[in-house]
C-alpha positions in Angstrom: 0.0 0.2 -0.3 1.4 3.4 -1.2 2.6 5.7 2.1 2.4 8.5 3.2 4.8 10.8 5.2 3.6 13.8 7.2 6.0 16.2 6.6 5.9 18.2 9.7 2.1 19.4 11.6 1.5 22.4 10.6 -1.5 24.3 10.8 -4.6 24.5 8.5 -5.3 27.8 9.2 -1.9 29.1 8.7 -2.5 27.1 4.8 -5.2 29.6 4.4 -3.2 32.6 5.0 -0.3 31.9 2.9 -2.8 31.4 0.2 -4.6 34.9 0.9 -1.3 36.2 0.7 0.0 34.7 -2.4 -2.8 35.7 -3.6 -3.3 38.9 -2.7 0.2 39.5 -4.9 -1.6 37.9 -8.1 -4.9 39.5 -7.8 -5.6 43.2 -7.3 -9.5 42.1 -7.0 -9.1 40.4 -3.9 -9.7 41.6 -1.0 -9.9 40.3 2.6 -12.5 41.3 5.5 -12.1 40.0 9.1 -14.2 40.1 12.7 -11.7 41.1 14.7 -9.5 37.7 14.6 -6.6 38.9 11.8 -3.8 36.9 13.9 -6.2 33.3 14.6 -6.8 33.5 11.0 -3.2 34.1 9.7 -4.3 37.4 7.7 -1.4 39.5 9.0 0.9 39.1 6.1 -2.4 40.2 3.8 -3.0 43.5 5.8 0.5 44.4 6.0 1.3 44.1 1.9 -2.4 45.3 0.9 -3.6 47.8 3.8 -5.8 49.3 1.5 -7.4 46.2 0.4 -8.1 44.7 4.0 -10.8 45.7 5.9 -11.4 45.3 10.1 -14.7 45.1 10.2 -14.8 44.3 14.2 -17.0 42.2 16.3 -19.7 42.6 13.5 -19.8 39.3 11.7 -23.5 40.2 10.1 -21.9 43.7 8.8 -18.8 42.1 7.5 -21.3 39.4 5.0 -23.0 42.5 4.5 -20.2 44.0 3.1 -18.6 41.6 1.3 -22.1 40.9 -0.8 -21.8 44.3 -1.8 -17.9 44.8 -2.4 -19.0 41.5 -5.3 -20.8 44.3 -7.1 -17.9 46.0 -8.2 -16.0 43.6 -9.5 -13.9 42.7 -6.0 -13.5 38.9 -4.7 -13.9 39.3 -0.8 -12.2 36.8 1.5 -13.8 37.1 5.3 -12.2 35.5 7.6 -13.6 34.3 11.0 -14.6 31.4 13.3 -16.7 28.8 12.1 -19.0 29.4 14.2 -19.4 32.8 13.9 -18.9 32.8 9.9 -22.1 30.4 10.1 -24.8 30.3 12.7 -24.6 34.3 14.1 -24.9 35.4 9.8 -26.7 32.6 8.4 -29.9 35.1 7.7 -27.2 37.3 6.2 -25.4 34.9 4.2 -28.6 33.3 3.1 -30.3 36.3 1.6 -27.2 38.7 0.8 -24.9 35.8 -0.8 -26.5 32.8 -1.6 -29.8 34.3 -2.8 -28.4 37.0 -4.4 -25.2 34.7 -6.0 -22.8 36.9 -4.9 -19.0 35.8 -5.1 -18.5 36.0 -2.0 -15.4 33.4 -0.3 -17.1 32.5 3.8 -13.5 31.5 5.3 -13.9 29.3 8.4 -11.3 29.0 11.3 -11.5 26.8 14.3 -14.4 24.8 13.2 -15.2 20.8 14.8 -14.2 19.8 18.5 -10.1 20.3 17.3 -10.9 24.0 18.8 -10.2 22.6 22.2 -10.1 24.8 25.5 -12.5 26.8 23.9 -15.4 24.4 24.7 -19.1 24.2 23.1 -19.7 27.4 22.8 -16.8 27.6 19.8 -17.3 24.0 18.8 -19.1 24.1 15.9 -20.3 20.7 14.7 -23.2 22.1 12.1 -22.0 24.1 10.3 -21.4 21.8 7.1 -24.8 21.1 7.1 -26.0 25.1 6.9 -24.1 25.7 4.2 -24.2 22.7 2.1 -28.2 23.6 2.2 -28.0 26.9 1.0 -28.9 26.5 -2.8 -25.9 27.5 -5.1 -23.3 27.4 -2.0 -20.5 24.9 -2.8 -18.5 23.8 0.5 -14.7 23.1 1.2 -13.4 21.3 4.0 -9.8 20.4 3.4 -7.3 18.4 5.1 -4.2 19.7 5.7 -2.2 22.9 5.3 -1.0 22.4 1.6 -4.7 21.2 0.7 -6.0 24.4 2.3 -3.0 27.1 0.6 -4.3 25.3 -2.4 -8.1 25.3 -2.1 -7.5 29.1 -1.0 -6.3 30.0 -4.0 -8.3 27.7 -5.7 -11.6 29.7 -4.9 -10.6 32.7 -6.2 -10.8 31.7 -9.7 -14.5 30.3 -9.2 -17.4 32.2 -9.5 -19.9 31.4 -6.8 -20.5 32.3 -3.4 -18.1 29.1 -1.4 -17.4 28.2 2.2 -14.1 27.6 3.1 -13.5 25.7 6.3 -10.2 24.4 7.9 -8.9 24.4 11.7 -6.6 25.6 14.8 -4.5 22.8 15.9 -1.3 21.8 13.8 -2.2 18.3 12.3 -0.5 16.2 9.6 1.0 17.7 6.3 0.8 15.0 4.2 -0.6 16.2 0.7 1.7 17.7 -2.5 2.5 21.0 -2.0 2.1 21.5 -5.7 -1.0 20.1 -6.4 -3.8 21.1 -8.5 -7.1 21.3 -6.2 -10.3 20.9 -8.4 -13.5 21.4 -6.5 -16.0 19.1 -6.6 -13.2 16.3 -7.4 -12.4 14.0 -5.0 -8.8 12.2 -4.5 -8.3 8.4 -4.6 -5.6 7.9 -1.5 -5.6 4.7 -1.3 -7.5 1.4 -3.1 -7.9 -1.4 -1.9 -10.9 -4.2 -2.4 -13.0 -4.7 1.2 -14.2 -1.7 1.9 -14.5 1.8 1.2 -13.2 4.4 3.8 -14.4 8.6 2.5 -12.9 11.2 5.0 -13.0 14.7 5.1 -11.0 17.3 7.3 -8.8 16.3 10.1 -10.3 12.9 9.7 -8.4 12.3 6.6 -4.9 11.7 8.3 -6.7 9.4 11.0 -8.2 7.4 7.9 -4.8 6.6 6.8 -3.7 5.7 9.6 -6.6 3.1 10.0 -6.1 1.7 6.7 -2.4 1.0 7.7 -3.4 -0.9 10.8 -6.3 -2.8 8.7 -3.9 -3.8 5.7 -1.9 -5.6 8.9 -5.2 -7.8 9.5 -6.0 -8.6 5.8 -8.1 -5.9 5.1 -7.5 -3.7 2.0 -9.4 -0.3 2.3 -10.4 1.7 -0.6 -9.5 5.6 1.0 -11.6 8.4 -0.6 -10.0 12.4 -0.1 -13.3 14.6 -0.1 -12.9 17.3 0.4 -15.9 18.9 -1.7 -18.6 18.4 0.4 -20.9 19.9 -2.2 -20.6 19.5 -5.1 -20.3 15.9 -4.0 -18.3 13.4 -6.5 -20.5 11.2 -6.9 -18.9 9.1 -9.5 -16.0 8.6 -7.4 -18.2 7.5 -4.2 -20.1 4.7 -6.6 -17.3 3.5 -8.5 -15.5 2.9 -5.1 -18.5 1.6 -3.5 -19.2 -0.9 -6.3 -16.1 -2.5 -5.8 -15.6 -2.7 -1.8 -19.4 -2.9 -1.4 -19.5 -1.3 1.7 -18.4 2.0 3.0 -17.5 4.1 6.3 -17.7 7.9 6.2 -15.8 10.2 8.8 -15.5 13.2 9.5 -15.3 16.1 12.2 -19.2 17.3 12.0 -22.6 16.0 13.7 -23.4 12.7 11.6 -27.1 14.9 11.2 -26.6 17.3 7.9 -22.9 15.9 7.5 -20.7 14.1 4.6 -21.9 10.5 5.7 -25.8 11.8 5.1 -24.9 13.3 1.7 -22.7 10.0 0.9 -26.0 7.6 2.1 -28.2 10.2 -0.2 -26.1 9.2 -3.2 -25.5 5.3 -2.5 -30.3 5.0 -1.3 -30.8 6.3 -4.6 -27.8 4.8 -6.7 -26.5 0.9 -5.2 -27.9 0.5 -1.6 -25.0 -0.6 0.4 -23.9 -0.7 4.4 -22.5 2.2 6.0 -21.1 3.2 9.3 -20.2 6.6 10.1 -17.6 8.4 12.3 -18.9 11.4 13.4 -20.2 13.3 16.5 -23.7 11.7 18.0 -26.4 14.8 17.8 -23.9 16.0 20.5 -22.1 19.2 21.8 -18.6 19.3 22.5 -16.6 20.4 25.7 -13.7 22.2 26.6 -10.3 19.8 26.3 -7.5 19.3 24.5 -7.9 18.3 21.0 -6.5 14.8 21.0 -8.7 14.4 24.0 -11.8 14.9 22.5 -11.2 13.0 19.1 -11.1 10.5 21.7 -13.8 10.0 23.9 -16.3 11.5 20.7 -14.9 8.8 18.3 -13.0 11.0 15.6 -9.7 8.9 14.5 -8.0 5.9 13.4 -9.5 3.7 16.2 -13.0 5.0 16.2 -12.5 4.1 12.0 -10.8 0.4 12.4 -13.9 -0.6 14.8 -16.6 0.7 12.3 -14.7 -0.8 9.4 -15.5 -4.2 11.0 -18.3 -3.6 12.1 -19.6 -2.6 8.4 -17.7 -5.3 7.3 -19.7 -8.2 8.8 -23.0 -6.5 7.2 -22.1 -7.3 3.7 
């Protein structure tokens, strides 16, 4: 099986910051708006290089979305930045009415997503955002897995016409995808090939899926491992091709199983190729304070949980 090497743990929010910095140099229409979290979103360098294209809105997230929507009318490409909880739940009405309904070319960039936000606790750990955003007509939803992929996605969405939700995280995680990758919106990435089970993962759970595949391989179980970075539009073709071969699937995500990647995959399978499925996700719950490692273990969002789910789903074939 193919081995993936962690080239050094890096936070995905830095991938966003570095991608935004690169965009600032090559695309004069790119502007950045932040809701008083410039350092946390790693937007400092863009601000320093292009002060005339950086707008500090303050703790006024709804206002930030409205301003961003208005700026698109003049041909600007606004990237908004704040925590995922504040990027979605707090401003859902403004996103729905001013961005999605109007089809505005706003890039909603959301850091500190999921329970790996850690010690800040449940009030900040949004686990519903993928569901909220994918339900909006015309909204593209992206959830990246490491620094390199986040940087590539940030650059790619600037060339995409339409509203985008880009989700990434706070902690330093394995960095294992190619630095020179060609990020294609809506296209899944096949990481491993196997015949016994399909593991479809997104975000921080992609690395855990690869670790799970290694463990399973030692026990004679081979897995297709697919990185779904684009939740919407979903790569139905890649999902169906794999599950038709393996006959069962495990989905893995740092999100509530209600409304997340798993439910989207289940929709595809139920309508086109029914197959046993197990979900690695939070189970209709809020998070709590703790280290990312403690929380991923407690809520069953790691390689061990994926291995256990694979054993369950294979038994159902």
